[in-house]
All heavy atoms as TSV, in Angstrom:
chain	resi	resn	atom	element	x	y	z
A	1	MET	N	N	96.879	131.366	140.901
A	1	MET	CA	C	97.790	130.957	139.783
A	1	MET	C	C	99.108	131.684	139.875
A	1	MET	O	O	99.198	132.916	139.955
A	1	MET	CB	C	97.165	131.307	138.367
A	1	MET	CG	C	98.001	131.002	137.250
A	1	MET	SD	S	97.134	131.309	135.636
A	1	MET	CE	C	97.891	132.824	135.169
A	2	THR	N	N	100.179	130.932	139.968
A	2	THR	CA	C	101.559	131.560	139.990
A	2	THR	C	C	102.064	131.613	138.602
A	2	THR	O	O	101.915	130.734	137.726
A	2	THR	CB	C	102.463	130.717	140.873
A	2	THR	OG1	O	102.565	129.425	140.334
A	2	THR	CG2	C	102.004	130.729	142.270
A	3	SER	N	N	102.794	132.677	138.359
A	3	SER	CA	C	103.348	132.945	136.986
A	3	SER	C	C	104.701	132.205	136.832
A	3	SER	O	O	105.409	132.159	137.777
A	3	SER	CB	C	103.500	134.424	136.783
A	3	SER	OG	O	104.209	134.631	135.559
A	4	GLN	N	N	104.967	131.699	135.671
A	4	GLN	CA	C	106.255	130.985	135.459
A	4	GLN	C	C	107.245	131.987	134.827
A	4	GLN	O	O	108.329	131.634	134.613
A	4	GLN	CB	C	106.022	129.877	134.495
A	4	GLN	CG	C	105.172	128.792	135.076
A	4	GLN	CD	C	104.903	127.708	134.044
A	4	GLN	OE1	O	105.444	127.723	132.942
A	4	GLN	NE2	N	104.048	126.757	134.360
A	5	LEU	N	N	106.821	133.256	134.573
A	5	LEU	CA	C	107.725	134.170	133.900
A	5	LEU	C	C	108.990	134.479	134.665
A	5	LEU	O	O	110.007	134.456	134.045
A	5	LEU	CB	C	106.972	135.464	133.674
A	5	LEU	CG	C	105.749	135.311	132.684
A	5	LEU	CD1	C	105.101	136.674	132.382
A	5	LEU	CD2	C	106.174	134.673	131.383
A	6	PRO	N	N	108.961	134.692	136.008
A	6	PRO	CA	C	110.282	134.945	136.667
A	6	PRO	C	C	111.232	133.754	136.576
A	6	PRO	O	O	112.396	133.969	136.276
A	6	PRO	CB	C	109.804	135.135	138.100
A	6	PRO	CG	C	108.441	135.605	138.081
A	6	PRO	CD	C	107.842	134.864	136.920
A	7	TYR	N	N	110.734	132.517	136.658
A	7	TYR	CA	C	111.647	131.381	136.503
A	7	TYR	C	C	112.192	131.386	135.068
A	7	TYR	O	O	113.368	131.177	134.852
A	7	TYR	CB	C	110.862	130.103	136.728
A	7	TYR	CG	C	111.734	128.835	136.337
A	7	TYR	CD1	C	112.673	128.378	137.249
A	7	TYR	CD2	C	111.383	128.222	135.161
A	7	TYR	CE1	C	113.376	127.244	136.867
A	7	TYR	CE2	C	112.184	127.096	134.805
A	7	TYR	CZ	C	113.199	126.638	135.612
A	7	TYR	OH	O	113.853	125.532	135.357
A	8	TYR	N	N	111.373	131.473	134.057
A	8	TYR	CA	C	111.745	131.452	132.697
A	8	TYR	C	C	112.769	132.569	132.404
A	8	TYR	O	O	113.789	132.389	131.830
A	8	TYR	CB	C	110.593	131.629	131.770
A	8	TYR	CG	C	110.920	131.538	130.306
A	8	TYR	CD1	C	111.206	130.298	129.770
A	8	TYR	CD2	C	111.007	132.663	129.587
A	8	TYR	CE1	C	111.542	130.226	128.381
A	8	TYR	CE2	C	111.427	132.571	128.191
A	8	TYR	CZ	C	111.696	131.308	127.616
A	8	TYR	OH	O	111.989	131.273	126.346
A	9	ASP	N	N	112.511	133.740	132.931
A	9	ASP	CA	C	113.334	134.961	132.723
A	9	ASP	C	C	114.737	134.695	133.222
A	9	ASP	O	O	115.760	135.181	132.663
A	9	ASP	CB	C	112.750	136.185	133.342
A	9	ASP	CG	C	113.407	137.467	132.883
A	9	ASP	OD1	O	113.587	137.608	131.656
A	9	ASP	OD2	O	113.727	138.221	133.741
A	10	GLN	N	N	114.902	133.951	134.258
A	10	GLN	CA	C	116.262	133.683	134.848
A	10	GLN	C	C	117.209	132.999	133.929
A	10	GLN	O	O	118.420	133.106	133.970
A	10	GLN	CB	C	116.189	132.802	136.150
A	10	GLN	CG	C	115.461	133.486	137.303
A	10	GLN	CD	C	115.280	132.511	138.361
A	10	GLN	OE1	O	116.031	131.558	138.529
A	10	GLN	NE2	N	114.301	132.766	139.269
A	11	HIS	N	N	116.621	132.224	132.969
A	11	HIS	CA	C	117.438	131.340	132.054
A	11	HIS	C	C	117.645	131.922	130.729
A	11	HIS	O	O	118.280	131.277	129.881
A	11	HIS	CB	C	116.693	129.975	131.943
A	11	HIS	CG	C	116.494	129.312	133.277
A	11	HIS	ND1	N	117.545	128.760	133.998
A	11	HIS	CD2	C	115.478	129.158	134.084
A	11	HIS	CE1	C	117.142	128.246	135.054
A	11	HIS	NE2	N	115.903	128.433	135.143
A	12	LEU	N	N	117.307	133.180	130.520
A	12	LEU	CA	C	117.583	133.831	129.251
A	12	LEU	C	C	118.809	134.629	129.382
A	12	LEU	O	O	119.031	135.335	130.384
A	12	LEU	CB	C	116.418	134.766	128.878
A	12	LEU	CG	C	115.045	134.137	128.631
A	12	LEU	CD1	C	114.041	135.209	128.388
A	12	LEU	CD2	C	115.105	133.216	127.392
A	13	ASN	N	N	119.694	134.635	128.347
A	13	ASN	CA	C	120.895	135.522	128.413
A	13	ASN	C	C	120.487	136.917	127.986
A	13	ASN	O	O	119.317	137.152	127.594
A	13	ASN	CB	C	122.010	134.950	127.562
A	13	ASN	CG	C	121.701	135.007	126.053
A	13	ASN	OD1	O	121.087	135.835	125.551
A	13	ASN	ND2	N	122.068	133.914	125.389
A	14	GLN	N	N	121.283	137.867	128.146
A	14	GLN	CA	C	120.955	139.321	127.897
A	14	GLN	C	C	120.518	139.607	126.495
A	14	GLN	O	O	119.511	140.276	126.331
A	14	GLN	CB	C	122.201	140.126	128.215
A	14	GLN	CG	C	122.484	140.352	129.616
A	14	GLN	CD	C	121.376	140.935	130.440
A	14	GLN	OE1	O	120.622	140.247	131.119
A	14	GLN	NE2	N	121.238	142.219	130.395
A	15	SER	N	N	121.059	139.017	125.511
A	15	SER	CA	C	120.564	139.277	124.089
A	15	SER	C	C	119.212	138.729	123.861
A	15	SER	O	O	118.365	139.248	123.152
A	15	SER	CB	C	121.604	138.708	123.069
A	15	SER	OG	O	121.567	137.275	123.164
A	16	GLU	N	N	118.873	137.592	124.497
A	16	GLU	CA	C	117.542	136.988	124.345
A	16	GLU	C	C	116.521	137.876	125.025
A	16	GLU	O	O	115.331	138.045	124.509
A	16	GLU	CB	C	117.461	135.627	124.939
A	16	GLU	CG	C	118.205	134.577	124.084
A	16	GLU	CD	C	118.221	133.233	124.776
A	16	GLU	OE1	O	118.446	133.187	125.950
A	16	GLU	OE2	O	117.983	132.236	124.000
A	17	ARG	N	N	116.838	138.493	126.124
A	17	ARG	CA	C	115.809	139.365	126.794
A	17	ARG	C	C	115.479	140.580	126.023
A	17	ARG	O	O	114.358	141.005	125.977
A	17	ARG	CB	C	116.457	139.803	128.176
A	17	ARG	CG	C	116.402	138.659	129.161
A	17	ARG	CD	C	116.847	139.212	130.569
A	17	ARG	NE	N	117.046	138.100	131.422
A	17	ARG	CZ	C	118.128	137.863	132.123
A	17	ARG	NH1	N	119.163	138.619	132.013
A	17	ARG	NH2	N	118.183	136.804	132.891
A	18	ARG	N	N	116.454	141.150	125.325
A	18	ARG	CA	C	116.212	142.322	124.471
A	18	ARG	C	C	115.233	142.082	123.307
A	18	ARG	O	O	114.501	142.930	122.982
A	18	ARG	CB	C	117.491	142.934	123.935
A	18	ARG	CG	C	118.013	144.026	124.810
A	18	ARG	CD	C	119.309	144.501	124.198
A	18	ARG	NE	N	120.190	143.327	124.333
A	18	ARG	CZ	C	121.460	143.318	124.040
A	18	ARG	NH1	N	122.005	144.292	123.497
A	18	ARG	NH2	N	122.183	142.270	124.282
A	19	ASP	N	N	115.296	140.855	122.821
A	19	ASP	CA	C	114.513	140.565	121.681
A	19	ASP	C	C	113.276	139.748	121.984
A	19	ASP	O	O	112.706	139.024	121.165
A	19	ASP	CB	C	115.357	139.750	120.597
A	19	ASP	CG	C	116.546	140.614	120.050
A	19	ASP	OD1	O	116.343	141.758	120.102
A	19	ASP	OD2	O	117.473	139.986	119.669
A	20	LEU	N	N	112.881	139.736	123.227
A	20	LEU	CA	C	111.769	138.986	123.706
A	20	LEU	C	C	110.736	139.842	124.461
A	20	LEU	O	O	111.129	140.656	125.260
A	20	LEU	CB	C	112.282	137.910	124.695
A	20	LEU	CG	C	111.205	136.991	125.293
A	20	LEU	CD1	C	110.627	136.070	124.301
A	20	LEU	CD2	C	111.931	136.201	126.375
A	21	THR	N	N	109.479	139.654	124.120
A	21	THR	CA	C	108.350	140.415	124.777
A	21	THR	C	C	107.311	139.427	125.200
A	21	THR	O	O	106.852	138.645	124.298
A	21	THR	CB	C	107.766	141.498	123.800
A	21	THR	OG1	O	108.840	142.350	123.482
A	21	THR	CG2	C	106.685	142.257	124.541
A	22	PHE	N	N	106.866	139.416	126.425
A	22	PHE	CA	C	105.699	138.669	126.819
A	22	PHE	C	C	104.479	139.509	126.530
A	22	PHE	O	O	104.392	140.686	126.850
A	22	PHE	CB	C	105.778	138.383	128.302
A	22	PHE	CG	C	106.903	137.350	128.620
A	22	PHE	CD1	C	108.105	137.768	129.048
A	22	PHE	CD2	C	106.672	136.002	128.435
A	22	PHE	CE1	C	109.152	136.879	129.258
A	22	PHE	CE2	C	107.640	135.067	128.712
A	22	PHE	CZ	C	108.906	135.583	129.099
A	23	VAL	N	N	103.472	138.937	125.883
A	23	VAL	CA	C	102.250	139.685	125.425
A	23	VAL	C	C	100.990	139.069	126.009
A	23	VAL	O	O	101.006	137.933	126.546
A	23	VAL	CB	C	102.099	139.646	123.859
A	23	VAL	CG1	C	103.328	140.418	123.236
A	23	VAL	CG2	C	102.097	138.219	123.313
A	24	GLN	N	N	99.935	139.881	125.998
A	24	GLN	CA	C	98.598	139.461	126.424
A	24	GLN	C	C	97.931	138.717	125.226
A	24	GLN	O	O	98.343	138.794	124.157
A	24	GLN	CB	C	97.744	140.685	126.771
A	24	GLN	CG	C	98.371	141.554	127.847
A	24	GLN	CD	C	98.428	140.788	129.153
A	24	GLN	OE1	O	97.485	140.092	129.522
A	24	GLN	NE2	N	99.466	141.004	129.900
A	25	PRO	N	N	96.878	137.970	125.547
A	25	PRO	CA	C	96.181	137.185	124.531
A	25	PRO	C	C	95.730	137.982	123.302
A	25	PRO	O	O	95.966	137.578	122.146
A	25	PRO	CB	C	95.010	136.509	125.240
A	25	PRO	CG	C	95.379	136.486	126.667
A	25	PRO	CD	C	96.300	137.674	126.827
A	26	GLU	N	N	95.248	139.205	123.538
A	26	GLU	CA	C	94.781	140.058	122.471
A	26	GLU	C	C	95.894	140.454	121.530
A	26	GLU	O	O	95.795	140.439	120.304
A	26	GLU	CB	C	94.088	141.272	122.978
A	26	GLU	CG	C	92.856	141.039	123.827
A	26	GLU	CD	C	93.190	140.689	125.227
A	26	GLU	OE1	O	94.289	140.908	125.730
A	26	GLU	OE2	O	92.295	140.063	125.937
A	27	GLU	N	N	97.102	140.793	122.094
A	27	GLU	CA	C	98.259	141.158	121.314
A	27	GLU	C	C	98.761	139.921	120.515
A	27	GLU	O	O	99.180	140.117	119.389
A	27	GLU	CB	C	99.299	141.787	122.218
A	27	GLU	CG	C	100.611	142.153	121.529
A	27	GLU	CD	C	100.496	143.381	120.578
A	27	GLU	OE1	O	99.360	143.934	120.585
A	27	GLU	OE2	O	101.412	143.682	119.946
A	28	TYR	N	N	98.824	138.822	121.196
A	28	TYR	CA	C	99.302	137.644	120.491
A	28	TYR	C	C	98.402	137.311	119.229
A	28	TYR	O	O	98.987	137.072	118.180
A	28	TYR	CB	C	99.263	136.402	121.430
A	28	TYR	CG	C	99.884	135.173	120.843
A	28	TYR	CD1	C	101.222	134.906	120.886
A	28	TYR	CD2	C	99.030	134.238	120.193
A	28	TYR	CE1	C	101.741	133.759	120.361
A	28	TYR	CE2	C	99.610	133.058	119.662
A	28	TYR	CZ	C	100.930	132.848	119.765
A	28	TYR	OH	O	101.428	131.670	119.204
A	29	CYS	N	N	97.087	137.391	119.390
A	29	CYS	CA	C	96.225	137.115	118.233
A	29	CYS	C	C	96.376	138.207	117.153
A	29	CYS	O	O	96.338	137.886	115.997
A	29	CYS	CB	C	94.735	137.080	118.694
A	29	CYS	SG	S	94.448	135.587	119.765
A	30	ARG	N	N	96.524	139.473	117.591
A	30	ARG	CA	C	96.739	140.530	116.620
A	30	ARG	C	C	97.996	140.306	115.785
A	30	ARG	O	O	97.940	140.445	114.583
A	30	ARG	CB	C	96.817	141.872	117.292
A	30	ARG	CG	C	96.754	143.092	116.378
A	30	ARG	CD	C	97.098	144.363	117.096
A	30	ARG	NE	N	98.392	144.501	117.657
A	30	ARG	CZ	C	99.471	144.721	116.905
A	30	ARG	NH1	N	99.426	144.771	115.598
A	30	ARG	NH2	N	100.692	144.862	117.526
A	31	LEU	N	N	99.091	139.913	116.466
A	31	LEU	CA	C	100.315	139.669	115.765
A	31	LEU	C	C	100.181	138.486	114.851
A	31	LEU	O	O	100.710	138.480	113.775
A	31	LEU	CB	C	101.429	139.379	116.825
A	31	LEU	CG	C	101.949	140.566	117.625
A	31	LEU	CD1	C	102.707	140.115	118.825
A	31	LEU	CD2	C	102.787	141.515	116.677
A	32	LEU	N	N	99.489	137.410	115.301
A	32	LEU	CA	C	99.298	136.248	114.480
A	32	LEU	C	C	98.548	136.568	113.207
A	32	LEU	O	O	98.862	135.941	112.143
A	32	LEU	CB	C	98.551	135.193	115.337
A	32	LEU	CG	C	98.437	133.785	114.819
A	32	LEU	CD1	C	99.780	133.173	114.561
A	32	LEU	CD2	C	97.655	132.962	115.718
A	33	LEU	N	N	97.683	137.528	113.260
A	33	LEU	CA	C	96.824	137.844	112.086
A	33	LEU	C	C	97.385	139.050	111.311
A	33	LEU	O	O	96.704	139.430	110.386
A	33	LEU	CB	C	95.380	138.044	112.527
A	33	LEU	CG	C	94.669	136.906	113.165
A	33	LEU	CD1	C	93.382	137.315	113.676
A	33	LEU	CD2	C	94.599	135.773	112.175
A	34	SER	N	N	98.429	139.638	111.734
A	34	SER	CA	C	98.962	140.816	111.066
A	34	SER	C	C	99.637	140.452	109.778
A	34	SER	O	O	99.805	139.285	109.361
A	34	SER	CB	C	99.986	141.545	111.998
A	34	SER	OG	O	101.178	140.789	112.035
A	35	TRP	N	N	100.010	141.535	109.039
A	35	TRP	CA	C	100.721	141.299	107.786
A	35	TRP	C	C	102.208	141.090	107.896
A	35	TRP	O	O	102.939	140.855	107.004
A	35	TRP	CB	C	100.522	142.573	106.865
A	35	TRP	CG	C	99.144	142.658	106.332
A	35	TRP	CD1	C	98.046	143.393	106.802
A	35	TRP	CD2	C	98.645	141.947	105.265
A	35	TRP	NE1	N	96.956	143.174	106.103
A	35	TRP	CE2	C	97.231	142.274	105.077
A	35	TRP	CE3	C	99.149	140.987	104.315
A	35	TRP	CZ2	C	96.438	141.790	104.087
A	35	TRP	CZ3	C	98.293	140.498	103.317
A	35	TRP	CH2	C	97.020	140.885	103.262
A	36	ARG	N	N	102.693	141.140	109.192
A	36	ARG	CA	C	104.070	140.893	109.443
A	36	ARG	C	C	104.363	139.400	109.104
A	36	ARG	O	O	103.531	138.570	109.249
A	36	ARG	CB	C	104.424	141.080	110.893
A	36	ARG	CG	C	104.411	142.537	111.345
A	36	ARG	CD	C	104.685	142.412	112.801
A	36	ARG	NE	N	104.824	143.824	113.388
A	36	ARG	CZ	C	105.029	144.007	114.658
A	36	ARG	NH1	N	105.157	143.000	115.489
A	36	ARG	NH2	N	105.144	145.259	115.162
A	37	LYS	N	N	105.604	139.191	108.648
A	37	LYS	CA	C	106.077	137.744	108.403
A	37	LYS	C	C	106.421	137.158	109.774
A	37	LYS	O	O	107.462	137.464	110.369
A	37	LYS	CB	C	107.183	137.713	107.414
A	37	LYS	CG	C	106.718	138.134	106.066
A	37	LYS	CD	C	107.923	138.001	105.043
A	37	LYS	CE	C	107.399	138.406	103.750
A	37	LYS	NZ	N	108.440	138.280	102.691
A	38	MET	N	N	105.570	136.238	110.257
A	38	MET	CA	C	105.773	135.607	111.532
A	38	MET	C	C	105.833	134.141	111.447
A	38	MET	O	O	105.259	133.511	110.451
A	38	MET	CB	C	104.624	135.951	112.530
A	38	MET	CG	C	104.401	137.285	112.847
A	38	MET	SD	S	105.591	137.826	114.029
A	38	MET	CE	C	104.826	139.250	114.759
A	39	THR	N	N	106.620	133.517	112.335
A	39	THR	CA	C	106.640	132.027	112.344
A	39	THR	C	C	106.454	131.637	113.780
A	39	THR	O	O	106.884	132.309	114.735
A	39	THR	CB	C	107.915	131.453	111.737
A	39	THR	OG1	O	107.837	130.109	111.640
A	39	THR	CG2	C	109.135	131.818	112.636
A	40	ARG	N	N	105.862	130.495	114.054
A	40	ARG	CA	C	105.666	130.000	115.386
A	40	ARG	C	C	106.986	129.497	115.931
A	40	ARG	O	O	107.768	128.825	115.282
A	40	ARG	CB	C	104.649	128.826	115.365
A	40	ARG	CG	C	103.257	129.178	115.092
A	40	ARG	CD	C	102.502	129.782	116.225
A	40	ARG	NE	N	102.450	128.958	117.395
A	40	ARG	CZ	C	101.404	128.059	117.643
A	40	ARG	NH1	N	100.473	127.922	116.899
A	40	ARG	NH2	N	101.486	127.355	118.812
A	41	VAL	N	N	107.276	129.838	117.172
A	41	VAL	CA	C	108.429	129.394	117.866
A	41	VAL	C	C	108.076	129.043	119.281
A	41	VAL	O	O	108.542	129.624	120.230
A	41	VAL	CB	C	109.616	130.491	117.840
A	41	VAL	CG1	C	110.236	130.563	116.455
A	41	VAL	CG2	C	109.128	131.803	118.323
A	42	ASP	N	N	107.238	128.010	119.418
A	42	ASP	CA	C	106.857	127.589	120.755
A	42	ASP	C	C	108.047	127.065	121.505
A	42	ASP	O	O	108.990	126.464	120.908
A	42	ASP	CB	C	105.789	126.455	120.630
A	42	ASP	CG	C	104.452	126.937	119.977
A	42	ASP	OD1	O	104.320	128.128	119.867
A	42	ASP	OD2	O	103.675	126.133	119.634
A	43	GLU	N	N	108.094	127.317	122.754
A	43	GLU	CA	C	109.193	126.826	123.599
A	43	GLU	C	C	109.030	125.316	123.986
A	43	GLU	O	O	108.089	124.945	124.467
A	43	GLU	CB	C	109.271	127.678	124.920
A	43	GLU	CG	C	109.537	129.156	124.710
A	43	GLU	CD	C	111.019	129.379	124.271
A	43	GLU	OE1	O	111.865	128.701	124.823
A	43	GLU	OE2	O	111.169	130.157	123.393
A	44	ALA	N	N	110.016	124.578	123.539
A	44	ALA	CA	C	110.016	123.152	123.821
A	44	ALA	C	C	110.029	122.843	125.278
A	44	ALA	O	O	110.652	123.557	126.088
A	44	ALA	CB	C	111.234	122.421	123.146
A	45	ASN	N	N	109.260	121.908	125.686
A	45	ASN	CA	C	109.169	121.438	127.066
A	45	ASN	C	C	108.764	122.590	128.067
A	45	ASN	O	O	109.243	122.640	129.155
A	45	ASN	CB	C	110.527	120.840	127.537
A	45	ASN	CG	C	110.910	119.635	126.727
A	45	ASN	OD1	O	110.068	118.896	126.411
A	45	ASN	ND2	N	112.193	119.536	126.406
A	46	SER	N	N	107.984	123.481	127.559
A	46	SER	CA	C	107.441	124.498	128.444
A	46	SER	C	C	105.982	124.844	128.098
A	46	SER	O	O	105.427	124.277	127.109
A	46	SER	CB	C	108.286	125.795	128.352
A	46	SER	OG	O	107.964	126.496	127.195
A	47	ASP	N	N	105.435	125.715	128.838
A	47	ASP	CA	C	104.055	126.069	128.620
A	47	ASP	C	C	103.915	127.368	127.847
A	47	ASP	O	O	102.984	128.150	128.075
A	47	ASP	CB	C	103.330	126.168	129.937
A	47	ASP	CG	C	103.140	124.837	130.562
A	47	ASP	OD1	O	103.003	123.849	129.877
A	47	ASP	OD2	O	103.155	124.670	131.809
A	48	PHE	N	N	104.883	127.697	126.983
A	48	PHE	CA	C	104.795	128.967	126.271
A	48	PHE	C	C	104.630	128.780	124.780
A	48	PHE	O	O	105.205	127.870	124.141
A	48	PHE	CB	C	106.119	129.716	126.470
A	48	PHE	CG	C	106.314	130.223	127.855
A	48	PHE	CD1	C	107.059	129.527	128.803
A	48	PHE	CD2	C	105.733	131.415	128.246
A	48	PHE	CE1	C	107.173	129.960	130.116
A	48	PHE	CE2	C	105.864	131.922	129.581
A	48	PHE	CZ	C	106.571	131.139	130.509
A	49	CYS	N	N	103.760	129.605	124.200
A	49	CYS	CA	C	103.623	129.745	122.693
A	49	CYS	C	C	104.336	130.900	122.328
A	49	CYS	O	O	104.341	131.955	122.952
A	49	CYS	CB	C	102.148	129.857	122.362
A	49	CYS	SG	S	101.152	128.443	122.815
A	50	GLY	N	N	104.987	130.882	121.107
A	50	GLY	CA	C	105.768	132.004	120.674
A	50	GLY	C	C	105.585	132.353	119.211
A	50	GLY	O	O	105.184	131.461	118.401
A	51	LEU	N	N	105.893	133.580	118.932
A	51	LEU	CA	C	105.926	133.973	117.540
A	51	LEU	C	C	107.184	134.714	117.321
A	51	LEU	O	O	107.735	135.434	118.226
A	51	LEU	CB	C	104.755	135.044	117.245
A	51	LEU	CG	C	103.319	134.505	117.288
A	51	LEU	CD1	C	102.366	135.653	117.149
A	51	LEU	CD2	C	103.102	133.478	116.178
A	52	LEU	N	N	107.836	134.570	116.152
A	52	LEU	CA	C	109.075	135.237	115.792
A	52	LEU	C	C	108.814	136.105	114.536
A	52	LEU	O	O	108.300	135.653	113.542
A	52	LEU	CB	C	110.144	134.232	115.429
A	52	LEU	CG	C	111.366	134.732	114.838
A	52	LEU	CD1	C	112.161	135.604	115.941
A	52	LEU	CD2	C	112.409	133.663	114.342
A	53	ASP	N	N	109.084	137.383	114.724
A	53	ASP	CA	C	108.967	138.353	113.601
A	53	ASP	C	C	110.195	138.191	112.750
A	53	ASP	O	O	111.342	138.444	113.214
A	53	ASP	CB	C	108.910	139.744	114.146
A	53	ASP	CG	C	108.725	140.824	113.089
A	53	ASP	OD1	O	109.254	140.587	111.929
A	53	ASP	OD2	O	108.116	141.827	113.355
A	54	LEU	N	N	110.028	137.645	111.575
A	54	LEU	CA	C	111.256	137.281	110.730
A	54	LEU	C	C	112.003	138.483	110.252
A	54	LEU	O	O	113.229	138.368	109.990
A	54	LEU	CB	C	110.676	136.422	109.531
A	54	LEU	CG	C	110.106	135.096	109.870
A	54	LEU	CD1	C	109.592	134.438	108.653
A	54	LEU	CD2	C	111.102	134.274	110.595
A	55	GLN	N	N	111.398	139.670	110.181
A	55	GLN	CA	C	112.106	140.861	109.829
A	55	GLN	C	C	112.940	141.433	110.915
A	55	GLN	O	O	114.070	141.766	110.783
A	55	GLN	CB	C	111.126	141.888	109.260
A	55	GLN	CG	C	111.796	143.113	108.621
A	55	GLN	CD	C	110.891	144.005	107.928
A	55	GLN	OE1	O	109.618	143.952	108.142
A	55	GLN	NE2	N	111.357	144.842	107.072
A	56	SER	N	N	112.371	141.574	112.107
A	56	SER	CA	C	113.056	142.245	113.178
A	56	SER	C	C	113.877	141.234	114.077
A	56	SER	O	O	114.727	141.584	114.838
A	56	SER	CB	C	112.067	143.041	114.026
A	56	SER	OG	O	111.264	142.100	114.788
A	57	GLY	N	N	113.417	139.944	114.114
A	57	GLY	CA	C	114.072	138.972	114.963
A	57	GLY	C	C	113.545	138.963	116.333
A	57	GLY	O	O	113.952	138.232	117.177
A	58	LYS	N	N	112.473	139.763	116.582
A	58	LYS	CA	C	111.860	139.915	117.894
A	58	LYS	C	C	110.944	138.722	118.152
A	58	LYS	O	O	110.181	138.291	117.274
A	58	LYS	CB	C	111.153	141.242	118.074
A	58	LYS	CG	C	110.687	141.426	119.463
A	58	LYS	CD	C	110.274	142.892	119.640
A	58	LYS	CE	C	109.939	143.139	121.082
A	58	LYS	NZ	N	109.752	144.493	121.396
A	59	ARG	N	N	110.937	138.141	119.331
A	59	ARG	CA	C	110.085	137.010	119.737
A	59	ARG	C	C	109.059	137.559	120.711
A	59	ARG	O	O	109.306	138.412	121.541
A	59	ARG	CB	C	110.882	135.938	120.409
A	59	ARG	CG	C	111.773	135.223	119.387
A	59	ARG	CD	C	112.518	134.074	120.074
A	59	ARG	NE	N	113.242	134.449	121.275
A	59	ARG	CZ	C	113.488	133.725	122.276
A	59	ARG	NH1	N	112.949	132.502	122.330
A	59	ARG	NH2	N	114.225	134.134	123.300
A	60	TYR	N	N	107.790	136.997	120.493
A	60	TYR	CA	C	106.710	137.323	121.405
A	60	TYR	C	C	106.221	136.036	122.015
A	60	TYR	O	O	105.949	135.116	121.283
A	60	TYR	CB	C	105.541	137.957	120.577
A	60	TYR	CG	C	106.004	139.260	119.820
A	60	TYR	CD1	C	106.502	139.211	118.609
A	60	TYR	CD2	C	105.885	140.464	120.554
A	60	TYR	CE1	C	106.901	140.336	117.968
A	60	TYR	CE2	C	106.244	141.615	119.880
A	60	TYR	CZ	C	106.760	141.528	118.658
A	60	TYR	OH	O	107.174	142.676	118.004
A	61	LEU	N	N	106.142	135.987	123.323
A	61	LEU	CA	C	105.763	134.790	124.075
A	61	LEU	C	C	104.469	135.018	124.877
A	61	LEU	O	O	104.252	136.163	125.408
A	61	LEU	CB	C	106.842	134.306	124.964
A	61	LEU	CG	C	108.045	133.652	124.355
A	61	LEU	CD1	C	109.021	133.241	125.508
A	61	LEU	CD2	C	107.686	132.534	123.454
A	62	ILE	N	N	103.727	133.958	125.094
A	62	ILE	CA	C	102.577	134.002	126.001
A	62	ILE	C	C	102.385	132.592	126.630
A	62	ILE	O	O	102.803	131.589	125.980
A	62	ILE	CB	C	101.297	134.417	125.186
A	62	ILE	CG1	C	100.097	134.552	126.224
A	62	ILE	CG2	C	100.950	133.380	124.167
A	62	ILE	CD1	C	98.886	135.204	125.588
A	63	GLU	N	N	101.955	132.564	127.791
A	63	GLU	CA	C	101.711	131.307	128.461
A	63	GLU	C	C	100.545	130.599	127.760
A	63	GLU	O	O	99.508	131.232	127.525
A	63	GLU	CB	C	101.366	131.527	129.864
A	63	GLU	CG	C	102.513	131.925	130.755
A	63	GLU	CD	C	102.151	132.181	132.209
A	63	GLU	OE1	O	101.443	133.236	132.399
A	63	GLU	OE2	O	102.555	131.352	133.023
A	64	ARG	N	N	100.683	129.367	127.356
A	64	ARG	CA	C	99.710	128.587	126.649
A	64	ARG	C	C	98.386	128.639	127.416
A	64	ARG	O	O	97.343	128.807	126.781
A	64	ARG	CB	C	100.177	127.147	126.480
A	64	ARG	CG	C	99.385	126.326	125.543
A	64	ARG	CD	C	99.890	124.917	125.425
A	64	ARG	NE	N	101.359	124.865	125.228
A	64	ARG	CZ	C	102.025	124.934	124.062
A	64	ARG	NH1	N	101.324	125.192	122.950
A	64	ARG	NH2	N	103.340	124.959	124.007
A	65	GLN	N	N	98.413	128.523	128.683
A	65	GLN	CA	C	97.180	128.518	129.537
A	65	GLN	C	C	96.369	129.856	129.324
A	65	GLN	O	O	95.154	129.903	129.349
A	65	GLN	CB	C	97.523	128.392	130.955
A	65	GLN	CG	C	96.387	128.344	131.935
A	65	GLN	CD	C	96.825	128.142	133.377
A	65	GLN	OE1	O	98.055	128.037	133.606
A	65	GLN	NE2	N	95.932	128.150	134.279
A	66	ARG	N	N	97.064	130.957	129.061
A	66	ARG	CA	C	96.407	132.241	128.942
A	66	ARG	C	C	95.620	132.283	127.590
A	66	ARG	O	O	94.601	132.945	127.466
A	66	ARG	CB	C	97.381	133.347	129.011
A	66	ARG	CG	C	97.985	133.398	130.379
A	66	ARG	CD	C	98.674	134.696	130.715
A	66	ARG	NE	N	97.657	135.713	130.840
A	66	ARG	CZ	C	97.925	136.984	130.692
A	66	ARG	NH1	N	99.141	137.346	130.447
A	66	ARG	NH2	N	96.931	137.867	130.772
A	67	LEU	N	N	96.178	131.645	126.606
A	67	LEU	CA	C	95.481	131.504	125.303
A	67	LEU	C	C	94.201	130.712	125.397
A	67	LEU	O	O	93.198	130.971	124.665
A	67	LEU	CB	C	96.371	130.984	124.216
A	67	LEU	CG	C	97.400	131.928	123.636
A	67	LEU	CD1	C	98.301	131.175	122.643
A	67	LEU	CD2	C	96.809	133.088	123.002
A	68	LEU	N	N	94.181	129.660	126.198
A	68	LEU	CA	C	93.093	128.747	126.231
A	68	LEU	C	C	91.931	129.252	127.139
A	68	LEU	O	O	90.868	128.658	127.130
A	68	LEU	CB	C	93.543	127.417	126.720
A	68	LEU	CG	C	94.597	126.775	125.797
A	68	LEU	CD1	C	95.077	125.516	126.464
A	68	LEU	CD2	C	94.051	126.493	124.434
A	69	LYS	N	N	92.154	130.310	127.911
A	69	LYS	CA	C	91.139	130.839	128.889
A	69	LYS	C	C	89.884	131.393	128.157
A	69	LYS	O	O	88.811	131.102	128.561
A	69	LYS	CB	C	91.676	131.956	129.763
A	69	LYS	CG	C	92.563	131.427	130.862
A	69	LYS	CD	C	92.866	132.549	131.736
A	69	LYS	CE	C	93.684	132.082	132.948
A	69	LYS	NZ	N	94.058	133.256	133.788
A	70	ASP	N	N	90.078	132.101	127.067
A	70	ASP	CA	C	88.987	132.764	126.428
A	70	ASP	C	C	88.287	131.893	125.498
A	70	ASP	O	O	88.278	131.336	124.632
A	70	ASP	CB	C	89.406	134.053	125.704
A	70	ASP	CG	C	89.943	135.085	126.735
A	70	ASP	OD1	O	89.424	134.996	127.870
A	70	ASP	OD2	O	90.739	135.919	126.380
């Protein structure tokens, strides 16, 4: 399996990179169930699922395929 992260990373500007973290499935689920105010921000036309922390503005992404493995 080849990762799409390097390709995706090339298209982000500097401010987006600072506020973006790629996470593992366990971390994504923990964030989804946490008390933080989160909203889904899936990437259109890509294989990424995302969460946005409404307080900090930080985005967390994971490849959709990685969520479906377990």
